[in-house]
C-alpha positions as CSV (number, residue, x, y, z in Angstrom):
1,M,-19.5,-9.8,-14.8
2,I,-19.6,-12.8,-12.5
3,E,-23.2,-13.1,-11.1
4,P,-23.6,-13.9,-7.4
5,E,-25.0,-17.4,-8.2
6,Q,-21.7,-18.2,-10.0
7,N,-19.5,-17.5,-7.0
8,S,-18.9,-21.2,-6.4
9,L,-17.4,-21.5,-9.9
10,Y,-15.3,-18.3,-9.5
11,N,-14.0,-19.6,-6.1
12,S,-12.7,-22.9,-7.5
13,I,-8.9,-23.3,-7.5
14,D,-8.9,-23.6,-11.3
15,E,-10.7,-20.2,-11.6
16,Q,-8.4,-18.6,-9.0
17,I,-5.3,-19.7,-11.0
18,M,-6.9,-18.5,-14.2
19,N,-7.8,-15.2,-12.6
20,L,-4.2,-14.8,-11.3
21,S,-2.8,-15.6,-14.8
22,A,-5.1,-13.1,-16.6
23,I,-4.4,-10.3,-14.1
24,A,-0.8,-11.0,-13.3
25,H,1.5,-12.6,-15.8
26,P,0.3,-14.5,-18.9
27,N,2.9,-17.2,-18.6
28,A,3.6,-17.3,-14.9
29,T,3.8,-21.0,-13.8
30,Q,7.4,-22.2,-14.4
31,D,9.7,-20.2,-12.2
32,A,7.4,-19.2,-9.3
33,F,5.6,-20.8,-6.4
34,V,2.8,-23.2,-7.3
35,V,0.2,-24.6,-4.9
36,T,0.7,-28.4,-5.4
37,N,-2.0,-30.8,-4.1
38,P,-4.4,-28.1,-3.2
39,D,-6.9,-28.9,-0.5
40,L,-10.2,-27.9,-2.2
41,D,-12.3,-29.1,0.7
42,L,-10.7,-26.9,3.3
43,S,-9.6,-24.1,1.0
44,P,-11.9,-24.1,-2.1
45,M,-10.7,-20.6,-3.3
46,T,-6.9,-20.8,-3.0
47,G,-6.1,-24.4,-2.1
48,M,-3.7,-23.1,0.5
49,T,-3.4,-24.9,3.9
50,R,-0.9,-24.7,6.7
51,Q,1.3,-27.1,4.8
52,H,1.3,-24.9,1.7
53,Y,2.4,-21.9,3.9
54,I,5.4,-24.1,4.9
55,E,6.1,-25.1,1.3
56,C,5.8,-21.4,0.1
57,A,8.3,-20.3,2.8
58,Q,10.7,-23.1,1.8
59,Y,10.4,-22.2,-1.8
60,V,11.1,-18.4,-1.4
61,L,13.8,-18.9,1.2
62,G,15.3,-21.7,-0.9
63,R,15.7,-19.4,-3.8
64,A,17.3,-16.8,-1.6
65,F,19.8,-19.3,-0.2
66,R,21.1,-19.9,-3.8
67,H,23.3,-16.9,-2.8
68,V,24.7,-18.8,0.2
69,K,27.5,-21.2,-0.9
70,S,28.6,-22.5,2.5
71,F,27.5,-22.4,6.1
72,D,30.0,-19.7,7.0
73,Q,29.0,-17.4,4.2
74,P,26.6,-14.6,5.3
75,I,23.4,-14.3,3.3
76,V,24.0,-11.3,1.1
77,F,22.2,-10.4,-2.2
78,P,23.5,-8.7,-5.4
79,L,23.3,-4.9,-5.5
80,V,20.6,-3.4,-7.7
81,P,21.5,-0.3,-9.8
82,G,19.4,2.7,-9.0
83,K,18.4,4.6,-5.9
84,S,18.5,1.7,-3.5
85,Y,21.4,1.4,-1.0
86,P,24.3,1.0,-0.6
87,Q,25.5,3.5,-3.1
88,P,29.1,3.8,-4.3
89,N,31.4,5.5,-1.7
90,D,28.9,4.9,1.1
91,P,30.5,4.6,4.5
92,E,31.3,1.2,5.8
93,W,28.5,1.2,8.3
94,R,26.1,1.4,5.4
95,V,27.5,-1.9,4.0
96,R,27.1,-3.5,7.4
97,S,23.5,-2.4,7.5
98,F,22.9,-3.8,4.0
99,E,24.3,-7.2,5.2
100,F,22.4,-7.2,8.5
101,E,19.1,-6.4,6.7
102,A,19.5,-9.5,4.6
103,L,20.1,-11.7,7.7
104,E,17.3,-10.2,9.8
105,R,14.6,-9.9,7.1
106,T,15.0,-13.4,5.7
107,F,14.5,-14.5,9.3
108,N,10.8,-13.6,8.7
109,L,10.7,-16.8,6.7
110,A,13.3,-18.8,8.5
111,A,12.0,-18.3,12.1
112,P,8.5,-19.8,11.4
113,L,10.1,-22.7,9.6
114,I,12.5,-23.3,12.6
115,H,9.5,-23.0,14.9
116,I,7.5,-25.7,13.2
117,D,10.6,-28.0,12.6
118,P,13.8,-27.3,14.5
119,E,15.7,-29.6,12.1
120,M,14.5,-27.7,9.0
121,S,17.3,-27.3,6.4
122,I,17.7,-25.5,3.1
123,G,20.0,-27.7,1.0
124,N,22.5,-29.0,3.5
125,I,22.3,-26.0,5.8
126,K,20.4,-26.4,9.0
127,L,18.5,-23.1,9.4
128,R,18.6,-22.9,13.2
129,D,22.3,-23.4,13.3
130,Y,22.9,-21.0,10.4
131,Y,21.0,-18.1,12.0
132,C,22.4,-18.7,15.5
133,H,25.9,-18.6,14.0
134,H,25.4,-15.5,11.9
135,F,23.4,-13.5,14.4
136,Y,26.1,-14.2,16.9
137,N,28.8,-13.0,14.5
138,A,26.9,-9.8,13.6
139,L,26.1,-9.0,17.3
140,T,29.6,-9.7,18.7
141,P,32.1,-6.8,18.4
142,G,35.4,-7.8,16.8
143,H,34.0,-10.2,14.1
144,V,34.5,-9.2,10.5
145,N,30.8,-9.1,10.1
146,S,30.0,-7.4,13.4
147,L,27.8,-4.3,13.5
148,P,29.0,-0.9,14.6
149,L,27.8,0.4,18.0
150,P,26.0,3.7,18.3
151,E,29.0,5.3,20.1
152,D,31.2,4.5,17.1
153,L,29.0,6.5,14.7
154,P,27.8,10.1,14.4
155,D,24.8,10.8,16.6
156,A,21.9,10.0,14.3
157,T,19.3,7.4,13.6
158,Y,20.3,4.3,11.7
159,Q,18.7,1.3,9.9
160,F,20.1,-1.0,12.6
161,T,17.4,0.2,15.0
162,C,14.8,-1.0,12.6
163,E,16.3,-4.4,12.2
164,F,16.8,-4.9,15.9
165,G,13.1,-4.2,16.3
166,G,12.3,-6.8,13.6
167,L,14.6,-9.4,15.2
168,T,13.3,-9.0,18.7
169,K,9.7,-8.9,17.5
170,T,10.2,-12.3,16.0
171,L,12.0,-13.6,19.1
172,L,9.2,-12.3,21.4
173,L,6.6,-14.2,19.3
174,M,8.7,-17.4,18.8
175,P,11.1,-17.6,21.7
176,D,12.2,-21.1,20.9
177,V,13.8,-20.5,17.5
178,L,17.2,-18.8,18.5
179,W,17.9,-17.6,22.0
180,P,17.7,-21.0,23.9
181,H,20.2,-22.5,21.4
182,L,23.0,-20.0,22.3
183,S,25.3,-20.4,25.3
184,Q,24.9,-18.0,28.2
185,Q,28.2,-16.4,27.2
186,Q,27.0,-15.8,23.7
187,R,23.7,-14.4,24.9
188,D,25.4,-12.0,27.2
189,A,27.7,-10.8,24.5
190,M,24.9,-10.3,22.0
191,A,22.7,-8.6,24.7
192,V,25.3,-5.8,25.0
193,T,24.9,-4.9,21.3
194,I,21.1,-5.2,21.4
195,S,21.0,-3.0,24.5
196,K,23.1,-0.2,23.0
197,W,20.9,0.0,20.0
198,A,17.7,-0.5,22.0
199,H,18.6,2.5,24.2
200,H,19.8,4.7,21.2
201,R,18.1,7.6,19.6
202,T,15.1,6.7,17.4
203,T,12.8,8.6,15.0
204,Q,9.3,9.6,15.7
205,N,6.2,7.5,15.1
206,N,6.5,3.8,14.2
207,W,10.2,3.5,14.9
208,R,9.6,3.7,18.6
209,L,8.1,0.2,18.3
210,F,11.6,-1.1,17.3
211,N,13.1,0.2,20.6
212,I,10.0,-1.0,22.5
213,C,10.5,-4.6,21.2
214,A,14.2,-4.6,21.8
215,L,14.0,-3.2,25.3
216,S,11.1,-5.5,26.2
217,F,13.1,-8.5,24.8
218,L,16.0,-7.7,27.0
219,K,13.9,-7.2,30.1
220,K,12.0,-10.4,29.5
221,H,15.4,-12.3,29.5
222,G,16.6,-10.6,32.7
223,Y,18.8,-7.9,31.4
224,A,18.8,-4.4,32.9
225,I,17.1,-1.7,30.9
226,D,16.0,1.9,31.3
227,D,12.4,1.3,32.4
228,D,11.5,4.9,32.2
229,L,12.7,5.0,28.5
230,L,10.6,2.0,27.7
231,K,7.5,3.5,29.3
232,S,8.2,6.8,27.6
233,H,8.2,5.1,24.2
234,L,5.0,3.4,25.0
235,M,3.3,6.6,26.0
236,W,4.4,8.3,22.8
237,I,3.1,5.4,20.7
238,A,-0.3,5.5,22.4
239,S,-0.5,9.2,21.8
240,Y,-0.2,8.8,18.1
241,H,-3.6,7.1,17.8
242,A,-5.8,9.3,15.6
243,G,-9.0,7.3,15.6
244,N,-10.6,4.4,13.7
245,G,-7.6,2.3,14.8
246,W,-5.2,4.5,12.7
247,Y,-2.0,6.0,13.9
248,L,-0.3,9.3,12.8
249,E,2.5,8.4,10.3
250,Q,3.1,11.5,8.2
251,S,0.5,10.8,5.7
252,Y,-1.6,7.8,6.8
253,N,-0.3,4.5,5.4
254,Y,0.2,0.8,5.8
255,Y,2.6,1.4,8.7
256,T,-0.4,1.6,11.0
257,I,-1.3,-2.0,10.1
258,S,2.1,-3.6,9.8
259,L,4.0,-1.9,12.6
260,F,1.6,-0.4,15.1
261,V,-0.9,-3.3,14.9
262,V,1.3,-6.3,14.0
263,Y,4.4,-5.4,16.1
264,G,2.2,-3.9,18.8
265,T,0.0,-7.0,19.1
266,I,3.0,-9.3,19.3
267,W,4.5,-7.0,22.0
268,S,1.3,-7.0,24.0
269,Q,0.8,-10.8,23.8
270,A,4.4,-11.6,24.7
271,F,5.3,-8.9,27.2
272,G,2.9,-5.9,27.5
273,R,-0.1,-7.6,29.2
274,E,2.1,-8.8,32.0
275,H,4.4,-5.7,32.5
276,Y,2.3,-2.8,31.2
277,P,-1.3,-4.0,31.3
278,E,-2.9,-0.5,31.1
279,I,-1.0,0.6,28.1
280,A,-1.4,-2.8,26.5
281,A,-5.2,-2.6,26.9
282,V,-5.2,0.9,25.3
283,L,-3.3,-0.3,22.3
284,E,-5.3,-3.5,21.9
285,K,-8.5,-1.6,22.0
286,S,-7.3,0.5,19.1
287,F,-6.1,-2.5,17.2
288,A,-9.5,-4.2,17.5
289,E,-11.0,-1.0,16.2
290,L,-8.9,-1.1,13.1
291,F,-9.8,-4.8,12.5
292,Q,-13.4,-3.7,12.2
293,T,-12.6,-2.4,8.7
294,Y,-9.3,-4.2,7.9
295,T,-10.8,-6.7,5.5
296,N,-12.1,-3.9,3.3
297,F,-8.6,-3.1,2.2
298,F,-8.3,-6.4,0.3
299,G,-9.8,-7.5,-3.1
300,R,-12.1,-10.5,-3.1
301,N,-9.2,-12.7,-4.1
302,G,-7.0,-11.3,-1.4
303,F,-5.1,-8.8,-3.6
304,I,-3.5,-6.0,-1.7
305,N,-3.3,-2.4,-3.0
306,M,-0.2,-0.7,-4.3
307,W,-0.5,2.3,-2.0
308,A,1.7,4.7,0.0
309,R,5.4,4.3,0.5
310,S,7.5,1.1,1.0
311,I,5.6,-0.5,-1.8
312,C,8.2,-3.2,-2.1
313,Y,7.0,-4.5,1.3
314,R,3.8,-5.6,-0.5
315,S,1.9,-8.3,1.6
316,W,3.3,-7.2,5.0
317,I,-0.1,-5.7,5.7
318,S,-1.5,-9.3,5.6
319,G,0.3,-9.9,8.8
320,G,-2.7,-8.4,10.5
321,F,-4.7,-11.6,9.8
322,P,-2.7,-14.0,12.0
323,A,-1.9,-11.2,14.5
324,S,-5.6,-10.6,15.1
325,F,-5.7,-14.1,16.6
326,L,-3.2,-13.0,19.3
327,L,-5.5,-10.3,20.7
328,E,-7.2,-10.9,23.9
329,Q,-10.6,-10.3,22.3
330,K,-11.9,-12.4,19.4
331,P,-11.2,-11.0,15.9
332,P,-14.3,-9.4,14.3
333,F,-14.0,-11.5,11.1
334,D,-14.4,-15.2,10.2
335,P,-11.1,-17.1,10.4
336,G,-11.8,-18.9,7.1
337,W,-12.2,-15.5,5.4
338,A,-9.0,-14.3,7.1
339,R,-7.0,-17.2,5.7
340,R,-8.6,-16.8,2.3
341,L,-7.5,-13.2,2.1
342,C,-4.1,-13.8,3.6
343,S,-3.4,-16.7,1.2
344,G,-4.6,-14.7,-1.8
345,S,-2.2,-11.8,-1.0
346,I,0.7,-14.2,-0.7
347,L,-0.2,-15.9,-4.1
348,Q,-0.6,-12.4,-5.7
349,F,3.2,-12.2,-5.7
350,T,4.9,-15.5,-5.0
351,G,3.0,-17.1,-7.9
352,R,4.4,-14.6,-10.5
353,E,7.6,-15.0,-12.4
354,D,8.2,-11.3,-12.7
355,F,8.1,-10.9,-8.9
356,Y,11.6,-12.4,-8.6
357,Q,14.9,-10.7,-9.5
358,N,18.2,-12.4,-8.7
359,D,16.1,-15.2,-7.1
360,I,14.6,-12.8,-4.5
361,P,11.6,-10.4,-4.4
362,S,12.3,-7.5,-6.7
363,L,12.4,-3.9,-5.7
364,G,9.0,-2.8,-6.9
365,F,5.5,-4.1,-6.7
366,Y,5.7,-6.9,-9.3
367,G,8.9,-6.4,-11.3
368,H,11.6,-3.9,-10.5
369,R,10.4,-0.3,-10.8
370,E,12.6,2.6,-9.6
371,F,9.6,4.9,-9.1
372,A,8.1,2.5,-6.6
373,I,10.9,2.3,-4.2
374,Q,12.7,4.6,-1.7
375,S,16.4,5.3,-1.1
376,Y,16.2,3.5,2.3
377,S,15.5,0.2,0.4
378,C,18.1,-2.4,-0.3
379,P,17.8,-5.7,-2.1
380,A,16.8,-7.5,1.1
381,S,14.2,-5.0,2.2
382,P,11.2,-6.8,0.5
383,F,11.6,-9.8,2.8
384,I,9.6,-7.9,5.5
385,M,6.6,-8.7,3.2
386,F,6.6,-12.2,4.7
387,L,5.2,-11.0,8.0
388,P,2.0,-13.1,7.3
389,F,4.1,-16.2,8.0
390,I,3.8,-15.5,11.7
391,A,0.7,-17.5,11.1
392,L,2.9,-20.6,11.6
393,A,3.3,-19.5,15.2
394,L,-0.4,-20.2,15.7
395,P,-1.2,-23.8,16.9
396,E,-1.9,-26.3,14.1
397,G,-5.5,-26.6,15.5
398,A,-6.1,-22.8,15.6
399,P,-9.2,-21.6,13.8
400,F,-7.0,-19.7,11.3
401,W,-5.9,-23.1,10.0
402,T,-9.0,-25.3,10.5
403,A,-11.8,-23.0,9.3
404,K,-13.1,-23.5,5.8
405,E,-12.2,-20.7,3.3
406,N,-15.1,-18.4,2.5
407,D,-15.6,-15.0,0.8
408,G,-17.0,-13.2,3.8
409,M,-18.9,-10.0,2.9
410,W,-18.2,-10.6,-0.8
411,A,-20.6,-13.5,-0.9
412,K,-23.6,-11.2,-0.2
413,L,-22.3,-8.1,-2.0
414,G,-23.2,-9.3,-5.5
415,A,-22.7,-6.7,-8.1
416,K,-23.1,-3.8,-5.7
417,S,-20.4,-1.5,-4.4
418,K,-19.8,-0.9,-0.7
419,R,-18.2,2.2,0.7
420,T,-16.6,2.5,4.2
421,I,-15.8,5.9,5.6
422,L,-12.8,6.2,8.0
423,E,-13.3,9.8,9.1
424,K,-10.3,10.3,11.3
425,P,-7.5,9.3,8.9
426,G,-9.6,10.6,6.0
427,I,-9.7,7.2,4.2
428,V,-12.6,5.9,2.2
429,L,-12.6,2.2,1.3
430,V,-14.7,1.0,-1.7
431,N,-15.4,-2.7,-2.4
432,H,-16.8,-3.4,-5.9
433,G,-18.8,-6.6,-6.1
434,S,-19.0,-6.4,-9.9
435,S,-15.2,-6.6,-10.3
436,G,-13.9,-8.1,-7.0
437,S,-11.6,-5.1,-6.7
438,S,-11.1,-2.8,-3.7
439,E,-10.2,0.8,-3.7
440,I,-8.5,3.2,-1.3
441,V,-9.5,6.8,-1.5
442,S,-7.1,8.8,0.6
443,G,-7.9,12.3,1.7
444,K,-5.1,13.6,3.9
445,V,-2.1,14.0,1.8
446,Y,0.5,16.6,2.8
447,D,2.9,16.7,-0.2
448,D,3.4,16.0,-3.8
449,D,4.1,12.3,-3.6
450,H,2.5,9.9,-6.1
451,N,2.6,7.1,-3.5
452,Y,-0.3,9.0,-1.9
453,S,-1.6,11.7,-4.2
454,K,-3.6,9.5,-6.6
455,L,-7.3,10.2,-6.6
456,V,-7.9,6.5,-6.0
457,F,-5.9,3.3,-5.6
458,N,-7.2,-0.1,-6.9
459,T,-6.1,-3.6,-6.0
460,H,-6.4,-4.8,-9.6
461,F,-5.1,-1.7,-11.4
462,P,-1.8,-0.7,-9.7
463,W,-0.9,2.9,-10.1
464,E,1.3,4.5,-12.7
465,N,4.1,7.0,-12.2
466,H,3.6,10.7,-13.1
467,N,3.9,11.6,-16.8
468,R,5.2,15.2,-17.0
469,K,3.7,15.4,-20.5
470,G,0.2,15.0,-19.1
471,G,-2.3,12.2,-19.0
472,T,-1.1,10.9,-15.6
473,S,-3.2,8.0,-14.4
474,Q,-5.7,8.8,-11.6
475,E,-4.5,12.4,-11.1
476,Y,-5.3,15.8,-12.2
477,S,-2.2,17.0,-14.1
478,F,-1.8,20.8,-14.3
479,R,0.2,23.1,-16.5
480,S,0.2,26.8,-16.1
481,L,-0.3,29.0,-19.2
482,D,-0.1,32.2,-17.2
483,P,2.4,34.5,-18.8
484,R,3.6,35.6,-15.4
485,D,4.6,32.0,-14.7
486,L,6.5,31.8,-18.0
487,R,8.5,34.9,-17.1
488,G,9.0,33.6,-13.6
489,V,8.1,36.9,-11.8
490,D,6.9,38.0,-8.4
491,I,5.8,35.8,-5.5
492,N,2.1,36.6,-5.3
493,F,1.6,37.7,-8.9
494,Y,1.5,41.3,-7.7
495,L,4.2,44.0,-8.3
496,T,6.5,43.1,-5.4
497,G,9.7,42.8,-7.4
498,R,10.3,39.4,-5.7
499,T,10.7,36.3,-7.9
500,V,9.9,32.7,-7.2
501,D,10.7,29.4,-8.8
502,N,8.2,29.7,-11.6
503,T,10.5,29.3,-14.5
504,A,9.3,28.7,-18.0
505,A,10.8,25.3,-18.1
506,K,9.1,24.3,-14.8
507,S,5.7,25.7,-16.0
508,G,6.1,23.9,-19.3
509,A,5.7,20.5,-17.7
510,Y,2.6,19.1,-16.1
511,S,2.6,18.8,-12.3
512,T,0.2,17.2,-9.8
513,S,-1.4,18.3,-6.6
514,Q,0.9,19.5,-3.8
515,S,-1.6,18.4,-1.1
516,M,-5.0,16.9,-0.7
517,L,-7.7,17.8,2.0
518,F,-10.5,15.6,3.3
519,N,-13.8,17.5,3.6
520,G,-16.1,14.7,4.7
521,V,-19.1,12.9,3.3
522,R,-22.5,14.7,3.0
523,N,-25.6,13.0,1.7
524,G,-23.6,10.2,0.2
525,V,-21.2,12.4,-1.7
526,L,-17.5,12.4,-0.7
527,Y,-15.8,15.8,-0.8
528,R,-12.1,16.5,-1.0
529,Q,-9.9,19.3,-2.3
530,L,-6.8,19.4,-4.3
531,I,-4.3,22.2,-3.9
532,L,-2.2,22.4,-7.0
533,R,0.0,25.2,-5.6
534,K,0.3,26.0,-1.9
535,P,0.2,29.5,-0.5
536,P,1.8,32.0,-0.7
537,N,1.9,31.2,-4.4
538,N,-1.8,32.1,-4.8
539,G,-2.9,28.7,-3.4
540,V,-6.5,30.0,-3.2
541,G,-6.4,30.3,-7.0
542,Y,-5.2,26.8,-7.5
543,L,-8.0,24.7,-6.1
544,I,-10.1,21.8,-7.4
545,D,-13.0,20.9,-5.3
546,L,-13.7,17.1,-5.6
547,A,-17.1,15.5,-5.3
548,E,-17.4,11.7,-5.8
549,I,-20.4,9.4,-6.1
550,T,-19.7,5.7,-5.9
551,V,-21.5,3.6,-8.5
552,P,-21.2,-0.1,-9.3
553,G,-17.8,-0.7,-10.8
554,G,-16.6,2.9,-10.6
555,V,-17.2,6.5,-9.7
556,V,-19.0,9.6,-11.0
557,R,-16.8,12.6,-10.5
558,V,-18.3,16.1,-10.2
559,D,-15.3,18.3,-9.6
560,R,-15.4,22.1,-9.4
561,C,-12.5,23.8,-11.0
562,R,-11.3,26.9,-9.2
563,L,-8.1,27.5,-11.2
564,A,-8.1,31.3,-11.4
565,F,-5.5,31.7,-14.1
566,E,-4.7,30.4,-17.6
567,H,-4.1,26.6,-17.5
568,E,-4.3,23.2,-19.0
569,L,-5.6,20.1,-17.2
570,T,-5.7,16.4,-17.8
571,L,-7.4,13.7,-15.8
572,G,-6.4,10.1,-16.4
573,H,-8.0,6.7,-15.7
574,Y,-6.3,3.6,-14.5
575,G,-3.4,2.5,-16.7
576,L,-3.7,-0.8,-18.5
577,P,-0.4,-2.7,-18.8
578,H,0.6,-4.2,-22.1
579,M,1.2,-7.7,-20.8
580,G,3.4,-9.8,-23.0
581,G,3.8,-6.7,-25.2
582,E,0.2,-6.9,-26.3
583,S,-1.4,-3.4,-26.7
584,A,-4.7,-2.5,-25.2
585,V,-7.7,-2.3,-27.5
586,V,-9.2,1.2,-27.5
587,R,-12.7,2.1,-28.8
588,A,-14.6,5.5,-28.8
589,F,-18.3,5.7,-28.4
590,E,-21.2,8.2,-27.9
591,T,-24.3,7.9,-25.9
592,G,-26.5,10.8,-26.7
593,T,-24.7,13.9,-25.6
594,E,-22.0,12.0,-23.8
595,R,-18.6,11.0,-25.3
596,G,-16.8,8.0,-24.0
597,I,-13.8,5.7,-24.6
598,T,-13.0,2.2,-23.5
599,A,-9.8,0.2,-23.3
600,S,-9.3,-3.5,-22.7
601,I,-6.6,-6.1,-22.1
602,P,-7.2,-9.7,-21.2
603,G,-9.0,-9.8,-17.8
604,R,-9.3,-6.0,-17.4
605,Q,-11.2,-3.2,-18.9
606,V,-11.8,0.5,-18.3
607,A,-14.3,3.1,-19.6
608,L,-14.1,6.9,-19.3
609,I,-17.2,9.1,-20.1
610,A,-17.1,12.9,-20.2
611,Y,-20.3,14.8,-19.4
612,S,-19.2,18.4,-18.9
613,G,-16.1,20.7,-18.6
614,W,-13.7,18.9,-20.9
615,D,-12.5,19.6,-24.4
616,E,-11.2,16.2,-25.5
617,I,-11.2,12.6,-24.5
618,E,-8.2,10.6,-25.7
619,S,-5.8,7.8,-25.0
620,Q,-2.0,7.6,-25.0
621,V,0.6,4.9,-24.6
622,H,3.0,5.4,-21.7
623,R,6.5,4.0,-21.5
624,G,8.2,3.3,-18.2
625,F,5.3,4.4,-15.9
626,N,3.3,1.2,-15.2
627,A,4.0,-1.2,-12.3
628,E,3.4,-4.3,-14.3
629,A,4.7,-3.7,-17.9
630,D,7.1,-1.4,-19.7
631,E,4.2,0.0,-21.8
632,S,0.7,0.8,-20.9
633,T,-2.4,2.6,-22.2
634,V,-4.1,5.4,-20.3
635,L,-7.5,7.0,-21.1
636,Y,-7.7,10.7,-20.2
637,V,-9.6,13.9,-20.7
638,H,-8.1,17.2,-21.5
639,R,-9.0,20.9,-21.2
640,K,-7.3,24.2,-22.0
641,R,-8.4,27.6,-20.7
642,T,-6.6,30.7,-22.0
643,A,-8.8,33.5,-20.6
644,K,-7.1,35.8,-18.1
645,N,-9.9,35.2,-15.6
646,P,-11.4,31.8,-16.5
647,A,-14.8,31.0,-15.0
648,M,-15.5,28.3,-12.5
649,E,-16.7,25.1,-14.2
650,L,-17.9,21.7,-13.2
651,M,-15.8,18.9,-14.7
652,I,-18.0,15.8,-14.7
653,T,-16.9,12.3,-15.7
654,A,-17.6,8.7,-15.0
655,M,-14.7,6.2,-14.5
656,L,-15.6,2.6,-14.7
657,H,-13.6,-0.7,-14.6
658,K,-14.2,-4.4,-15.0
659,T,-12.1,-7.6,-14.4
660,D,-13.6,-9.7,-17.2
661,D,-13.5,-10.0,-21.0
662,F,-17.2,-9.4,-21.6
663,A,-18.1,-6.5,-23.9
664,W,-19.5,-3.4,-22.2
665,T,-23.3,-3.3,-22.4
666,P,-25.1,0.0,-23.2
667,E,-26.5,-0.1,-19.7
668,E,-23.0,-0.4,-18.1
669,L,-21.9,2.6,-20.1
670,R,-24.8,4.8,-18.9
671,P,-24.2,5.1,-15.1
672,V,-25.7,8.6,-15.3
673,K,-29.2,9.3,-16.6
674,N,-29.2,13.1,-16.3
675,V,-27.0,15.9,-15.2
676,R,-28.4,19.2,-14.1
677,I,-25.9,22.0,-13.3
678,V,-27.1,24.5,-10.8
679,D,-25.6,28.0,-10.6
680,V,-26.9,28.6,-7.1
681,T,-27.9,25.7,-4.9
682,S,-30.8,25.7,-2.4
683,S,-28.2,26.0,0.4
684,G,-26.9,29.2,-1.0
685,S,-23.7,27.7,-2.5
686,V,-22.6,28.3,-6.1
687,L,-22.1,25.9,-8.9
688,G,-23.4,22.6,-7.8
689,A,-25.3,19.8,-9.6
690,E,-28.0,17.2,-9.4
691,I,-26.9,13.9,-10.8
692,T,-29.6,11.3,-11.6
693,L,-28.0,7.8,-11.6
694,A,-29.0,4.8,-13.6
695,D,-31.1,3.4,-10.7
696,D,-33.0,6.8,-10.6
697,A,-31.2,7.8,-7.4
698,V,-30.6,11.6,-7.3
699,C,-27.3,12.8,-5.8
700,V,-27.0,16.5,-5.0
701,V,-23.5,17.9,-5.2
702,D,-23.3,21.0,-3.0
703,F,-19.9,22.6,-2.2
704,K,-21.5,24.8,0.6
705,D,-18.8,26.1,2.9
706,I,-16.2,23.6,1.4
707,D,-13.3,25.8,2.5
708,G,-14.5,25.8,6.1
709,L,-14.6,22.0,6.1
710,K,-10.9,21.5,5.3
711,N,-9.6,18.5,7.3
712,S,-6.0,18.0,6.5
């Protein structure tokens, strides 16, 4: 553990690079971005300055341009086998979308470079001329690379709308990089295509921002638009605000930050304050509210969390740091801390060899991982992760660039853990001073989706995919042993004669929760519920009530099992990747009546302690589930109940983690001094507990009226 007084050592550039190497890739220095001539006076943690942002953008875009052999050749990347698009036999418009996405999303790097130096070239290709030429070709009907128009396609929503939003967002922020360098005839021709897509059908939620940016861009440049449509989209966007700065987006996710906040702030600064001041003020107020807790999403070294969908977009959420300096009101955090976190998130990926595939960001989190991507992704999709480079649109003398790097709240946190409750989106943020990691505990999850359904997400322990054989990392995995399931009979387990999809084969594999509910925080204890099967399939009989107590470097779980039928359960800890093929070291231990197990790899360790409600505590090697390596080790607990009417039980565990190589001390492995299970609590609830922690604090776990507190 790094003591508070050692922070200055930890924050040196040498320590940062060592930390990245241990946590990231053991040999990652040769074929990845390297901070050369770091400025340790201005940026003592990362060495990154404005010049290094320019160099990083040049490096990543330069590798991408290895696929461009001449000025007239569009930038297109090799297809990647798997679920990403385009697929064989896809319609022609899908191929056009694939090509346009590469052009538009690499512009997230090219535009800032053009903005700071209009003569900027990659090889012998001048970027400004290249992008002017190819955007004109793409947006002018009749060219071989031109995009289809909405009227030429079946009435639906298309990826083109998304990319036009991205393009016009960039042009609103940096109006000098493209539009002025086209002739009036070219602009008028391109505006026709932009307008058709800007006025076309969109999806709900964040996509309206794409139409808003495109319509606003056109109006800003004197082209006629449907003003009522623009206002309607704005009103809809404002209506999605759910509280705490968060916007409704199916399950809550990073789209609130990267689209609502980043795109919305750019729109407000470049257009909204002048033309729609009331709506702009409403939006900016919510953005400022989000920024109050925004920094808590990042690890001490700036690492971002592998959470929610569109994981391959990675550091796009860091775009909130430079965007915050575009708001009318001052950002609530120190600019030196903002740059430190933003730079750290960029180095988290660009400094790793396994981040690149075919010379571009891979489809995954670190290397390519099919489970981490969606079917709407193509090889160019990850380039939206370079939203943070809008920082280069800030003046060279802006505080974001001139303030000295610092560790913000982490400098005072020491070895303690800080918890932040976002009641409205049902998100809890935990910052662990002992490890420098940050966690996202999400509580409003509507379906069986491992992007969201993990019990917790950690910046330094990326999540693993579901293992249908049990032992899934950071999830309760459930397998029914009910003979009625195995026969696949009747919908409510009563004699109705109706059957449901409860076949023996399906019940033979472990599954995870179908939804998660947020039940609030009472007396320092976080309450949630897992529904392992939704009604009408006896959902009331497939509940686990979750109660969680944050402790330094981890959590104590006191979960009430209300599975009413025969079952097996496993609960897994964070997975430890076998970096460089080196297996994790696993050790079992006992502390009095408790049983525990630890596992370690260089730079990371986990410990799992079982107190009550579990039969076994074990480890297993997973293959093909981890975000960082082909193999990984997962510690887990297991239980099996075969009674026809199993009793309610409390399942009590402690899950701890570290980001160092020091051996666990006996004190670290005893976060709990005493457990007292209570059949009837003082409030009149059943099956609760009093947990005495290592610091003698007593936490009362009381599930009183938990079903009446469901907040989905």
